[in-house]
GUFITOR-354543 format. One line per field, with one value per residue (C-alpha): x, y, z; residue number from 0. Coordinates in Angstrom, 1 decimal. Each point is the difference from the previous one (the first is absolute). Layout:
BEGIN
x = (X/...)
y = (Y/...)
z = (Z/...)
n = (NUM/...)
//
This chain:
BEGIN
x = (4.1/1.9/2.9/3.4/-1.2/-3.7/-2.8/-3.6/-2.7/-3.5/-2.3/-2.5/2.5/1.2/-3.6/-1.2/2.8/-0.7/-3.7/0.6/2.2/-2.8/2.5/-1.0/3.3/3.4/3.5/1.4/3.7/2.3/3.7/2.2/3.0/1.7/0.8/-1.9/-3.1/-1.6/-3.4/-0.2/-2.7/-1.8/0.2/-1.6/-2.6/-1.0/-0.1/-2.2/-2.5/0.1/-0.8/-3.0/-1.2/0.5/-2.0/-3.0/0.3/0.5/3.4/3.2/3.2/2.1/3.3/2.0/3.6/2.8/3.1/3.4/3.3/0.3/-2.6/-3.7/-2.6/-3.3/-2.8/-1.7/3.2/0.9/-3.7/-0.1/-3.8/-2.4/-3.1/-2.1/2.2/1.6/3.7/1.7)
y = (11.2/-2.4/-0.8/-1.3/-3.5/0.1/2.1/0.1/0.2/-1.4/-1.3/2.8/2.7/-1.6/-0.7/3.5/1.7/-2.2/0.8/3.8/0.0/-1.8/-2.7/-3.5/-1.5/0.9/-1.2/-0.2/0.9/0.1/-0.4/-2.3/2.1/-3.3/-0.5/-3.3/0.3/-3.3/0.5/-0.8/-2.2/3.3/1.3/-3.1/-0.2/3.6/0.0/-3.1/1.8/3.1/-1.9/-1.6/3.4/1.4/-2.8/0.9/3.6/-0.9/1.5/-1.5/-0.3/-0.3/-0.6/0.4/1.0/0.0/2.2/-0.8/1.6/-0.8/-2.8/-0.6/-2.7/0.0/-2.0/-0.1/-0.8/-2.9/-1.2/0.0/-0.2/-1.9/1.7/-1.1/1.9/-2.9/-0.4/-2.5)
z = (9.1/2.1/2.3/-0.8/-0.3/-1.0/-1.4/1.3/-2.6/-0.1/-2.7/0.6/-0.8/-3.2/-1.2/1.0/-2.0/-3.0/0.1/0.6/-3.2/-2.0/-0.8/-0.9/1.0/1.4/0.5/3.5/0.4/3.0/0.7/2.1/1.2/0.9/-3.7/-0.1/-2.2/1.0/1.7/3.7/1.4/1.1/-3.6/-1.4/2.7/-0.3/-3.8/0.1/2.3/-2.1/-3.1/1.6/1.2/-3.5/-1.5/2.2/-1.2/-3.7/0.0/-1.6/1.9/-3.1/1.7/3.1/-0.7/2.6/-0.8/1.5/-1.1/-3.7/-0.2/0.6/0.7/-1.8/1.4/-3.4/-1.9/2.4/0.0/3.8/0.0/-2.1/-1.4/2.9/2.4/1.8/0.6/-2.3)
n = (0/1/2/3/4/5/6/7/8/9/10/11/12/13/14/15/16/17/18/19/20/21/22/23/24/25/26/27/28/29/30/31/32/33/34/35/36/37/38/39/40/41/42/43/44/45/46/47/48/49/50/51/52/53/54/55/56/57/58/59/60/61/62/63/64/65/66/67/68/69/70/71/72/73/74/75/76/77/78/79/80/81/82/83/84/85/86/87)
//
């Protein structure tokens, strides 16, 4: 759920849903209605924090995909993060 320009979600909600579904990992997906699939600073910062929280809970954030019009951006595919969770 969100507004026209942003969505509010927290790490606890994502991790809770993952655990309640007995999943070991998950893929995060959201859209950019602007048509630009590139992640914002907020997208990168939040994904980094979520990865760190997942590491503590032994969960795998497999990818974060941003959809926009007829294109997408994949954090995993673009190797945005190294294995230690730091931004490249």
